[in-house]
C-alpha positions as a Markdown table, in Angstrom:
| # | Residue | x | y | z |
|---|---|---|---|---|
| 1 | Met | 23.2 | -76.5 | 5.2 |
| 2 | Lys | 23.3 | -73.4 | 2.2 |
| 3 | Lys | 21.9 | -76.1 | -0.1 |
| 4 | Gln | 18.9 | -76.2 | 2.5 |
| 5 | Phe | 18.0 | -72.9 | 2.9 |
| 6 | Phe | 18.0 | -71.6 | -0.6 |
| 7 | Thr | 16.1 | -74.7 | -0.9 |
| 8 | Ala | 14.0 | -74.0 | 1.5 |
| 9 | Leu | 13.7 | -70.1 | 0.3 |
| 10 | Leu | 13.1 | -71.0 | -3.6 |
| 11 | Leu | 9.7 | -73.3 | -2.1 |
| 12 | Leu | 8.8 | -70.6 | -0.4 |
| 13 | Ala | 8.9 | -68.2 | -3.4 |
| 14 | Thr | 6.7 | -70.9 | -5.1 |
| 15 | Val | 4.5 | -71.0 | -2.1 |
| 16 | Ala | 3.9 | -67.2 | -2.2 |
| 17 | Gly | 3.4 | -67.0 | -6.4 |
| 18 | Thr | 0.8 | -69.7 | -6.0 |
| 19 | Ala | -0.5 | -67.5 | -3.2 |
| 20 | Gln | -0.9 | -64.9 | -5.2 |
| 21 | Val | -2.3 | -66.1 | -8.3 |
| 22 | Ala | -4.4 | -68.0 | -6.3 |
| 23 | Val | -6.3 | -65.3 | -5.2 |
| 24 | Val | -6.4 | -63.8 | -8.6 |
| 25 | Lys | -8.4 | -66.5 | -9.3 |
| 26 | Glu | -10.6 | -66.4 | -6.4 |
| 27 | Ala | -10.8 | -62.3 | -7.6 |
| 28 | Lys | -12.4 | -63.2 | -10.4 |
| 29 | Ser | -14.2 | -65.5 | -8.8 |
| 30 | Ala | -15.7 | -62.6 | -7.1 |
| 31 | Lys | -16.8 | -60.3 | -10.0 |
| 32 | Ser | -20.4 | -59.9 | -9.6 |
| 33 | Asp | -19.2 | -58.0 | -6.3 |
| 34 | Pro | -16.6 | -55.8 | -7.9 |
| 35 | Glu | -16.3 | -54.1 | -4.4 |
| 36 | Lys | -15.3 | -57.5 | -3.0 |
| 37 | Ala | -13.2 | -58.4 | -6.1 |
| 38 | Ala | -11.8 | -55.0 | -6.5 |
| 39 | Gln | -10.6 | -55.7 | -2.8 |
| 40 | Leu | -9.5 | -59.3 | -3.0 |
| 41 | Ile | -7.4 | -58.7 | -6.1 |
| 42 | Leu | -5.0 | -55.9 | -4.1 |
| 43 | Pro | -2.7 | -58.1 | -3.3 |
| 44 | Ala | -1.6 | -59.3 | -6.6 |
| 45 | Leu | -1.1 | -56.4 | -7.7 |
| 46 | Ser | 2.7 | -55.8 | -5.5 |
| 47 | Asp | 3.8 | -59.2 | -5.8 |
| 48 | Pro | 6.0 | -60.1 | -8.9 |
| 49 | Thr | 4.4 | -63.0 | -9.9 |
| 50 | Thr | 1.0 | -61.7 | -10.7 |
| 51 | Ala | 2.2 | -58.3 | -11.5 |
| 52 | Asn | 4.0 | -58.7 | -14.1 |
| 53 | Asp | 0.9 | -60.4 | -16.1 |
| 54 | Pro | -1.1 | -57.3 | -18.0 |
| 55 | Gln | -4.6 | -59.2 | -17.4 |
| 56 | Thr | -3.9 | -59.4 | -13.5 |
| 57 | Trp | -4.1 | -55.3 | -14.0 |
| 58 | Lys | -7.0 | -55.0 | -17.0 |
| 59 | Leu | -8.9 | -57.7 | -14.5 |
| 60 | Ala | -8.3 | -55.0 | -11.5 |
| 61 | Gly | -9.3 | -52.9 | -14.4 |
| 62 | Asp | -12.0 | -54.6 | -14.7 |
| 63 | Phe | -13.8 | -54.6 | -11.6 |
| 64 | Gln | -13.2 | -50.6 | -11.4 |
| 65 | Lys | -14.8 | -50.4 | -14.7 |
| 66 | Ala | -18.3 | -52.7 | -13.0 |
| 67 | Ile | -18.3 | -49.8 | -10.1 |
| 68 | Tyr | -17.9 | -46.9 | -12.6 |
| 69 | Asp | -20.3 | -48.1 | -14.2 |
| 70 | Ala | -23.2 | -49.1 | -11.3 |
| 71 | Glu | -22.4 | -45.6 | -9.5 |
| 72 | Asn | -22.4 | -43.8 | -13.4 |
| 73 | Met | -25.8 | -44.8 | -14.2 |
| 74 | Lys | -27.4 | -44.1 | -11.3 |
| 75 | Leu | -26.9 | -40.3 | -12.0 |
| 76 | Phe | -29.1 | -40.7 | -15.4 |
| 77 | Leu | -32.0 | -43.3 | -14.9 |
| 78 | Pro | -34.3 | -42.4 | -12.3 |
| 79 | Thr | -33.5 | -45.9 | -10.4 |
| 80 | Gly | -34.2 | -43.8 | -6.6 |
| 81 | Ala | -30.9 | -44.5 | -5.6 |
| 82 | Ala | -28.1 | -41.4 | -5.3 |
| 83 | Ala | -25.6 | -41.8 | -7.1 |
| 84 | Asp | -22.3 | -42.2 | -4.5 |
| 85 | Thr | -20.3 | -39.8 | -6.2 |
| 86 | Ala | -16.7 | -40.3 | -4.6 |
| 87 | Lys | -17.2 | -43.8 | -5.5 |
| 88 | Leu | -17.2 | -42.9 | -8.7 |
| 89 | Tyr | -14.3 | -41.2 | -9.0 |
| 90 | Asn | -12.2 | -42.8 | -7.1 |
| 91 | Ser | -13.2 | -45.5 | -8.8 |
| 92 | Leu | -12.7 | -43.6 | -12.6 |
| 93 | Leu | -9.0 | -43.1 | -11.3 |
| 94 | Asn | -8.6 | -46.5 | -10.0 |
| 95 | Leu | -9.3 | -47.3 | -13.6 |
| 96 | Phe | -6.6 | -45.1 | -15.7 |
| 97 | Glu | -4.6 | -46.4 | -13.5 |
| 98 | Tyr | -4.7 | -49.6 | -14.1 |
| 99 | Tyr | -5.4 | -50.2 | -17.4 |
| 100 | Gln | -2.8 | -48.3 | -18.1 |
| 101 | Lys | -0.7 | -50.4 | -16.1 |
| 102 | Ala | -1.8 | -53.4 | -18.2 |
| 103 | Asp | -0.4 | -51.9 | -21.5 |
| 104 | Gln | 2.3 | -50.9 | -20.1 |
| 105 | Val | 3.3 | -54.0 | -18.5 |
| 106 | Glu | 2.1 | -56.1 | -22.1 |
| 107 | Gln | 3.8 | -53.3 | -23.9 |
| 108 | Lys | 7.2 | -54.4 | -21.8 |
| 109 | Leu | 6.7 | -57.9 | -22.0 |
| 110 | Val | 6.7 | -57.3 | -26.1 |
| 111 | Gln | 9.8 | -55.6 | -25.8 |
| 112 | Glu | 11.3 | -58.3 | -24.3 |
| 113 | Gly | 10.0 | -60.6 | -26.4 |
| 114 | Ala | 8.8 | -62.6 | -23.6 |
| 115 | Leu | 5.1 | -61.8 | -25.6 |
| 116 | Lys | 4.7 | -61.6 | -29.5 |
| 117 | Lys | 1.8 | -58.8 | -29.9 |
| 118 | Ala | 0.4 | -57.2 | -27.8 |
| 119 | Lys | -3.1 | -57.4 | -27.3 |
| 120 | Leu | -5.1 | -55.0 | -25.0 |
| 121 | Arg | -3.5 | -52.0 | -25.8 |
| 122 | Lys | -6.9 | -50.9 | -28.5 |
| 123 | Gly | -9.1 | -52.2 | -26.0 |
| 124 | Leu | -8.3 | -50.3 | -23.2 |
| 125 | Ala | -7.8 | -46.8 | -24.8 |
| 126 | Ser | -11.1 | -47.6 | -26.2 |
| 127 | Glu | -13.1 | -48.1 | -22.7 |
| 128 | Leu | -10.6 | -45.2 | -21.3 |
| 129 | Ala | -11.3 | -42.6 | -23.8 |
| 130 | Lys | -15.4 | -42.7 | -22.9 |
| 131 | Val | -14.7 | -41.9 | -19.5 |
| 132 | Arg | -11.9 | -39.5 | -20.0 |
| 133 | Pro | -15.2 | -36.4 | -20.4 |
| 134 | Asn | -15.3 | -37.3 | -16.7 |
| 135 | Leu | -12.4 | -36.5 | -15.3 |
| 136 | Thr | -12.9 | -32.3 | -15.5 |
| 137 | Asn | -16.6 | -33.7 | -14.4 |
| 138 | Ala | -14.5 | -34.8 | -11.3 |
| 139 | Gly | -11.5 | -32.5 | -11.4 |
| 140 | Ser | -14.1 | -30.0 | -11.1 |
| 141 | Asp | -15.9 | -31.2 | -7.6 |
| 142 | Ala | -12.8 | -31.5 | -6.3 |
| 143 | Phe | -11.3 | -28.3 | -7.1 |
| 144 | Asn | -15.3 | -26.7 | -5.6 |
| 145 | Ala | -14.3 | -28.4 | -2.6 |
| 146 | Gly | -11.0 | -27.2 | -1.9 |
| 147 | Gln | -8.9 | -30.7 | -3.2 |
| 148 | Tyr | -7.0 | -29.0 | -5.0 |
| 149 | Glu | -4.3 | -32.1 | -4.9 |
| 150 | Arg | -7.1 | -34.4 | -5.7 |
| 151 | Ala | -8.4 | -32.1 | -9.0 |
| 152 | Leu | -5.0 | -31.9 | -10.3 |
| 153 | Lys | -5.3 | -35.6 | -10.5 |
| 154 | Phe | -8.5 | -35.5 | -11.9 |
| 155 | Phe | -7.4 | -32.7 | -14.8 |
| 156 | Ser | -3.7 | -34.0 | -15.2 |
| 157 | Leu | -4.7 | -36.9 | -16.4 |
| 158 | Tyr | -7.0 | -35.8 | -18.8 |
| 159 | Val | -4.6 | -33.3 | -20.3 |
| 160 | Asp | -1.9 | -36.2 | -20.1 |
| 161 | Ala | -3.8 | -38.5 | -22.5 |
| 162 | Val | -3.4 | -36.6 | -25.3 |
| 163 | Asp | 1.1 | -38.5 | -25.0 |
| 164 | Ala | 0.2 | -41.5 | -23.2 |
| 165 | Pro | 0.9 | -43.8 | -25.3 |
| 166 | Ile | -1.9 | -46.0 | -25.0 |
| 167 | Phe | -4.3 | -43.3 | -26.9 |
| 168 | Glu | -1.7 | -43.0 | -29.7 |
| 169 | Asn | -4.2 | -44.5 | -31.5 |
| 170 | Glu | -7.0 | -41.6 | -30.9 |
| 171 | Thr | -7.0 | -39.3 | -33.1 |
| 172 | Ala | -10.0 | -37.7 | -31.0 |
| 173 | Ile | -8.1 | -37.4 | -28.1 |
| 174 | Lys | -5.0 | -36.3 | -29.9 |
| 175 | Glu | -7.3 | -33.7 | -31.9 |
| 176 | Asp | -9.3 | -32.7 | -28.6 |
| 177 | Thr | -9.9 | -28.8 | -28.5 |
| 178 | Leu | -10.9 | -28.8 | -24.7 |
| 179 | Thr | -7.2 | -30.4 | -24.0 |
| 180 | Ala | -5.5 | -26.6 | -23.8 |
| 181 | Leu | -8.5 | -25.6 | -22.0 |
| 182 | Ile | -8.4 | -28.4 | -19.3 |
| 183 | Ala | -5.0 | -27.7 | -18.7 |
| 184 | Asn | -6.0 | -24.2 | -17.4 |
| 185 | Tyr | -7.5 | -26.3 | -14.8 |
| 186 | Ala | -5.0 | -27.8 | -14.1 |
| 187 | Ala | -2.4 | -25.2 | -12.9 |
| 188 | Leu | -5.1 | -23.2 | -11.4 |
| 189 | Ala | -4.9 | -26.2 | -8.8 |
| 190 | Ala | -1.3 | -26.9 | -8.9 |
| 191 | Val | -0.7 | -23.2 | -7.8 |
| 192 | Gln | -2.8 | -23.7 | -4.7 |
| 193 | Thr | -0.9 | -27.3 | -3.8 |
| 194 | Lys | 2.5 | -25.0 | -5.0 |
| 195 | Asn | 2.9 | -27.1 | -7.0 |
| 196 | Asn | 5.3 | -25.4 | -9.7 |
| 197 | Ala | 6.6 | -27.4 | -12.3 |
| 198 | Ala | 2.7 | -29.2 | -12.8 |
| 199 | Thr | 2.1 | -24.6 | -12.5 |
| 200 | Leu | 4.3 | -23.9 | -15.8 |
| 201 | Lys | 3.5 | -27.7 | -17.4 |
| 202 | Tyr | 0.1 | -27.3 | -17.7 |
| 203 | Ala | 0.3 | -23.3 | -17.8 |
| 204 | Lys | 1.9 | -23.6 | -21.3 |
| 205 | Ile | -0.3 | -26.1 | -22.4 |
| 206 | Gly | -3.5 | -24.2 | -21.1 |
| 207 | Lys | -2.3 | -20.6 | -22.3 |
| 208 | Asn | -3.1 | -21.7 | -26.1 |
| 209 | Asn | -7.1 | -21.9 | -25.6 |
| 210 | Lys | -8.2 | -19.0 | -27.4 |
| 211 | Glu | -11.2 | -17.7 | -24.7 |
| 212 | Glu | -9.2 | -18.9 | -21.0 |
| 213 | Gly | -5.3 | -18.7 | -21.7 |
| 214 | Tyr | -5.6 | -15.8 | -18.9 |
| 215 | Arg | -5.4 | -18.4 | -16.8 |
| 216 | Gly | -2.7 | -20.0 | -17.8 |
| 217 | Leu | -0.2 | -16.7 | -18.3 |
| 218 | Met | -1.6 | -15.3 | -15.0 |
| 219 | Cys | -0.2 | -19.1 | -13.3 |
| 220 | Met | 2.9 | -19.0 | -14.8 |
| 221 | Ala | 4.0 | -14.8 | -13.9 |
| 222 | Glu | 2.9 | -15.9 | -10.5 |
| 223 | Val | 5.4 | -18.7 | -10.4 |
| 224 | Tyr | 8.3 | -16.7 | -12.2 |
| 225 | Lys | 7.5 | -13.5 | -10.1 |
| 226 | Glu | 8.2 | -14.9 | -6.4 |
| 227 | Gly | 10.1 | -18.1 | -4.8 |
| 228 | Glu | 12.3 | -20.7 | -6.2 |
| 229 | Leu | 11.9 | -20.0 | -9.9 |
| 230 | Lys | 11.2 | -16.6 | -9.7 |
| 231 | Asp | 12.8 | -14.8 | -13.0 |
| 232 | Ser | 12.3 | -11.7 | -13.9 |
| 233 | Val | 13.3 | -12.2 | -17.4 |
| 234 | Gln | 10.6 | -14.6 | -18.0 |
| 235 | Trp | 8.0 | -13.4 | -16.0 |
| 236 | Leu | 7.8 | -10.4 | -18.0 |
| 237 | Ala | 7.9 | -11.6 | -21.3 |
| 238 | Thr | 4.3 | -13.6 | -19.6 |
| 239 | Ile | 3.2 | -10.3 | -18.6 |
| 240 | Gln | 3.7 | -8.7 | -22.3 |
| 241 | Glu | 2.3 | -11.7 | -24.1 |
| 242 | Gly | -0.9 | -11.5 | -21.9 |
| 243 | Val | -1.2 | -7.5 | -22.8 |
| 244 | Glu | -0.9 | -9.1 | -26.5 |
| 245 | Lys | -3.5 | -11.8 | -26.3 |
| 246 | Phe | -5.8 | -10.9 | -23.5 |
| 247 | Pro | -5.6 | -7.0 | -24.1 |
| 248 | Gln | -9.4 | -7.1 | -22.0 |
| 249 | Gln | -7.7 | -8.4 | -18.8 |
| 250 | Glu | -6.9 | -6.2 | -15.5 |
| 251 | Tyr | -4.1 | -7.8 | -14.8 |
| 252 | Phe | -1.6 | -7.7 | -17.1 |
| 253 | Ile | -2.1 | -4.4 | -18.0 |
| 254 | Gly | -1.9 | -3.4 | -13.9 |
| 255 | Asn | 1.3 | -6.0 | -13.8 |
| 256 | Leu | 3.2 | -4.2 | -16.5 |
| 257 | Met | 2.2 | -0.5 | -15.5 |
| 258 | Asp | 4.1 | -1.3 | -12.3 |
| 259 | Tyr | 6.9 | -2.2 | -14.0 |
| 260 | Tyr | 6.8 | 0.2 | -15.8 |
| 261 | Ile | 6.7 | 2.8 | -12.9 |
| 262 | Gln | 8.6 | 1.3 | -11.0 |
| 263 | His | 11.5 | 1.4 | -13.4 |
| 264 | Gly | 11.0 | 4.7 | -14.9 |
| 265 | Lys | 10.0 | 3.5 | -18.4 |
| 266 | Ile | 6.6 | 6.0 | -17.0 |
| 267 | Gln | 7.0 | 7.1 | -21.5 |
| 268 | Glu | 7.4 | 3.3 | -23.4 |
| 269 | Gly | 4.3 | 2.3 | -20.9 |
| 270 | Leu | 2.1 | 5.7 | -21.7 |
| 271 | Ala | 2.3 | 4.2 | -25.8 |
| 272 | Gln | 1.6 | 0.9 | -24.3 |
| 273 | Met | -1.4 | 2.2 | -22.8 |
| 274 | Asp | -2.7 | 4.2 | -25.5 |
| 275 | Lys | -2.9 | 1.0 | -28.0 |
| 276 | Val | -4.9 | -0.6 | -25.7 |
| 277 | Leu | -7.3 | 1.7 | -25.5 |
| 278 | Ala | -8.0 | 2.1 | -29.1 |
| 279 | Thr | -8.9 | -1.0 | -28.7 |
| 280 | Asn | -10.6 | -1.1 | -25.2 |
| 281 | Pro | -11.5 | 2.4 | -23.6 |
| 282 | Ser | -12.3 | 0.6 | -19.8 |
| 283 | Pro | -12.1 | 2.3 | -17.5 |
| 284 | Tyr | -10.0 | 0.7 | -15.8 |
| 285 | Phe | -7.6 | 1.0 | -18.7 |
| 286 | Met | -8.4 | 4.7 | -19.1 |
| 287 | Tyr | -7.5 | 4.9 | -15.5 |
| 288 | Val | -4.1 | 3.0 | -15.2 |
| 289 | Lys | -3.2 | 5.8 | -18.1 |
| 290 | Gly | -3.7 | 9.0 | -16.1 |
| 291 | Val | -1.6 | 7.0 | -12.9 |
| 292 | Leu | 1.1 | 7.2 | -16.0 |
| 293 | Gln | 0.4 | 10.4 | -16.6 |
| 294 | Tyr | 0.0 | 11.6 | -12.5 |
| 295 | Glu | 3.7 | 9.3 | -12.5 |
| 296 | Ala | 4.9 | 11.8 | -15.0 |
| 297 | Lys | 4.0 | 15.1 | -13.5 |
| 298 | Glu | 1.9 | 15.8 | -15.9 |
| 299 | Tyr | 0.0 | 17.0 | -14.3 |
| 300 | Asp | -2.7 | 18.4 | -16.5 |
| 301 | Asn | -2.9 | 15.7 | -18.7 |
| 302 | Ala | -3.6 | 13.9 | -16.2 |
| 303 | Arg | -7.2 | 15.8 | -14.6 |
| 304 | Thr | -8.5 | 15.6 | -18.2 |
| 305 | Thr | -7.7 | 11.6 | -18.7 |
| 306 | Phe | -9.3 | 12.0 | -14.4 |
| 307 | Gln | -12.3 | 14.1 | -15.5 |
| 308 | Ala | -12.9 | 11.2 | -18.6 |
| 309 | Ile | -13.8 | 9.0 | -16.2 |
| 310 | Ile | -15.5 | 11.0 | -13.8 |
| 311 | Asp | -17.6 | 12.1 | -16.7 |
| 312 | Ala | -18.4 | 8.4 | -17.5 |
| 313 | Asn | -19.6 | 8.1 | -13.7 |
| 314 | Lys | -18.9 | 4.1 | -14.2 |
| 315 | Glu | -16.3 | 3.0 | -12.8 |
| 316 | Phe | -13.0 | 4.2 | -10.9 |
| 317 | Val | -14.7 | 7.8 | -10.0 |
| 318 | Ala | -14.1 | 7.6 | -6.2 |
| 319 | Glu | -10.2 | 7.0 | -7.3 |
| 320 | Ser | -10.0 | 9.7 | -9.6 |
| 321 | Tyr | -11.1 | 12.1 | -7.3 |
| 322 | Glu | -8.8 | 11.3 | -5.1 |
| 323 | Lys | -5.9 | 11.1 | -7.6 |
| 324 | Met | -7.2 | 14.6 | -8.9 |
| 325 | Gly | -6.9 | 15.6 | -5.5 |
| 326 | Ala | -3.1 | 14.3 | -5.6 |
| 327 | Ser | -2.1 | 16.3 | -8.3 |
| 328 | Tyr | -2.4 | 19.4 | -6.1 |
| 329 | Phe | -2.2 | 18.5 | -2.4 |
| 330 | Phe | 1.7 | 16.5 | -3.9 |
| 331 | Val | 3.1 | 19.6 | -5.8 |
| 332 | Ala | 1.6 | 21.5 | -1.9 |
| 333 | Gln | 4.1 | 19.1 | -0.1 |
| 334 | Glu | 7.5 | 19.9 | -2.4 |
| 335 | Leu | 6.8 | 23.1 | -1.0 |
| 336 | Val | 6.0 | 21.7 | 2.4 |
| 337 | Glu | 9.7 | 19.6 | 2.2 |
| 338 | Ala | 11.5 | 23.4 | 1.0 |
| 339 | Asn | 9.5 | 25.0 | 3.3 |
| 340 | Ser | 11.4 | 22.5 | 5.9 |
| 341 | Thr | 15.0 | 23.6 | 5.2 |
| 342 | Ile | 14.5 | 27.6 | 4.8 |
| 343 | Pro | 14.3 | 30.0 | 7.5 |
| 344 | Met | 11.0 | 30.9 | 9.2 |
| 345 | Asn | 12.0 | 34.9 | 8.4 |
| 346 | Asp | 12.9 | 34.1 | 4.6 |
| 347 | Pro | 11.0 | 35.5 | 2.6 |
| 348 | Arg | 10.9 | 32.1 | 0.1 |
| 349 | Phe | 9.1 | 30.6 | 3.3 |
| 350 | Glu | 6.0 | 33.0 | 3.4 |
| 351 | Ala | 6.1 | 32.2 | -0.5 |
| 352 | Asn | 5.7 | 28.9 | -0.6 |
| 353 | Glu | 2.8 | 29.0 | 2.2 |
| 354 | Lys | 0.8 | 30.6 | 0.4 |
| 355 | Lys | 1.0 | 28.4 | -2.0 |
| 356 | Ile | 0.4 | 25.7 | 0.0 |
| 357 | Lys | -2.4 | 26.9 | 0.6 |
| 358 | Asp | -3.9 | 27.3 | -2.7 |
| 359 | Leu | -2.9 | 23.7 | -3.4 |
| 360 | Tyr | -4.5 | 22.8 | -0.6 |
| 361 | Val | -7.5 | 24.8 | -1.8 |
| 362 | Lys | -8.0 | 23.2 | -5.9 |
| 363 | Ala | -7.3 | 19.9 | -4.0 |
| 364 | Leu | -9.9 | 19.3 | -0.4 |
| 365 | Pro | -13.1 | 19.9 | -2.8 |
| 366 | Phe | -11.9 | 16.2 | -4.5 |
| 367 | Tyr | -10.3 | 14.2 | -1.6 |
| 368 | Glu | -13.9 | 15.1 | -0.4 |
| 369 | Lys | -15.7 | 13.9 | -2.9 |
| 370 | Ala | -13.4 | 10.7 | -3.2 |
| 371 | Lys | -14.7 | 10.7 | 0.6 |
| 372 | Glu | -18.7 | 11.0 | 0.1 |
| 373 | Leu | -18.7 | 8.3 | -2.8 |
| 374 | Lys | -16.2 | 5.6 | -0.6 |
| 375 | Pro | -16.8 | 7.1 | 2.9 |
| 376 | Asp | -15.1 | 3.4 | 4.1 |
| 377 | Asn | -12.1 | 3.2 | 2.6 |
| 378 | Asn | -10.5 | 6.4 | 4.6 |
| 379 | Gln | -6.7 | 4.8 | 3.0 |
| 380 | Leu | -8.2 | 6.5 | -0.2 |
| 381 | Trp | -8.4 | 10.3 | 1.8 |
| 382 | Gly | -8.0 | 10.3 | 5.6 |
| 383 | Gln | -4.8 | 11.2 | 5.9 |
| 384 | Tyr | -4.5 | 13.2 | 2.7 |
| 385 | Leu | -8.2 | 15.0 | 4.2 |
| 386 | Leu | -6.4 | 15.7 | 7.5 |
| 387 | Asn | -3.2 | 17.4 | 6.5 |
| 388 | Ile | -5.5 | 19.5 | 4.5 |
| 389 | Tyr | -7.7 | 20.8 | 7.7 |
| 390 | Trp | -5.2 | 21.0 | 9.7 |
| 391 | Lys | -4.1 | 23.7 | 7.1 |
| 392 | Leu | -7.1 | 25.3 | 6.3 |
| 393 | Asp | -10.0 | 24.4 | 8.8 |
| 394 | Lys | -8.6 | 23.3 | 12.0 |
| 395 | Ala | -12.2 | 22.6 | 13.7 |
| 396 | Lys | -13.0 | 20.1 | 10.6 |
| 397 | Tyr | -9.8 | 18.8 | 11.1 |
| 398 | Glu | -10.8 | 17.9 | 14.7 |
| 399 | Ala | -13.9 | 16.0 | 13.6 |
| 400 | Leu | -12.0 | 14.7 | 11.1 |
| 401 | Gly | -9.5 | 13.4 | 13.6 |
| 402 | Lys | -12.0 | 11.6 | 16.0 |
| 403 | Glu | -14.2 | 9.5 | 12.7 |
| 404 | Leu | -10.9 | 8.3 | 12.5 |
| 405 | Gly | -10.3 | 7.6 | 15.5 |
| 406 | Tyr | -7.4 | 9.0 | 16.5 |
């Protein structure tokens, strides 16, 4: 009975294998209709009888190449037929998958001694190298459409080609100067999908691009900032690398200055800002320096910096007016706090009240100017003006309260 059972199994396996060989033959006979042939060969890609034959994968890739070439041709020839970019890019993905699989299967057969020599790699690699540039177009289209997983597939294929075994002899790919650039876009797509491992993988390649490497460093910083791979040491090192390599990018300076303020390293931050400003005296970097001076309670120096921004009349003017007002207002608030612990009949209370009023008078025009410049941004001036008007002008206090919806 057992012998009959195993004989039956062997017979079924033989029949199944023969069926898949027949599928391959049928697909070959339909090659004039590559879309039909591509569908016919699919079962053969998952059956061991045919899937362990590199020619099966090459044939599947050939059908995808025919589909790709037909659609790609429509982009360049005035045939009147519009190219189906979805079909074009899908066939491009499949082409890379199938040709690389054909190479992997053949190389394995050589290693196992089933084949004396691999014959496919050179030709397959050459064909893939020709279409590789279009992976960037496919990735860009997907990214712009918000299809970040799909974008990552295309961008990562482009970047990974550098180390893919099939391209071991493709010098042009090994020396491709665009690889680091595209790696930045792979990292950006990975960030959108919250794929931290892919983000770091491609960002570490992308950061070496001289023009857009800042994108990779930003992606790295975001991964290290929070989540499962949170690492404050790596975050700070990444931010500092960004400041060094891309001093024009506000992202790195802003984050580094926040770090210095939060960790009480303001003087270190000021020294860093002076280095940056020596080569790039932008309004933003000037503003950051002023904020650091303000946080260090170097109010005279801070006001000088903010006044220089105002005089330049470019960016951060309203914000500089607000900080000028704050340099008086928050000194007054310290006295307000002190008075909350002093009896009203204490002479110190009255002396403090006079100082508070004087400081509010100095702060007032700066907050009013900030309001004039950015009337819609009441976070910039609203509460401060209310406090000042309460002390100096009750009618204006009532009017502003109504304006703010209180």
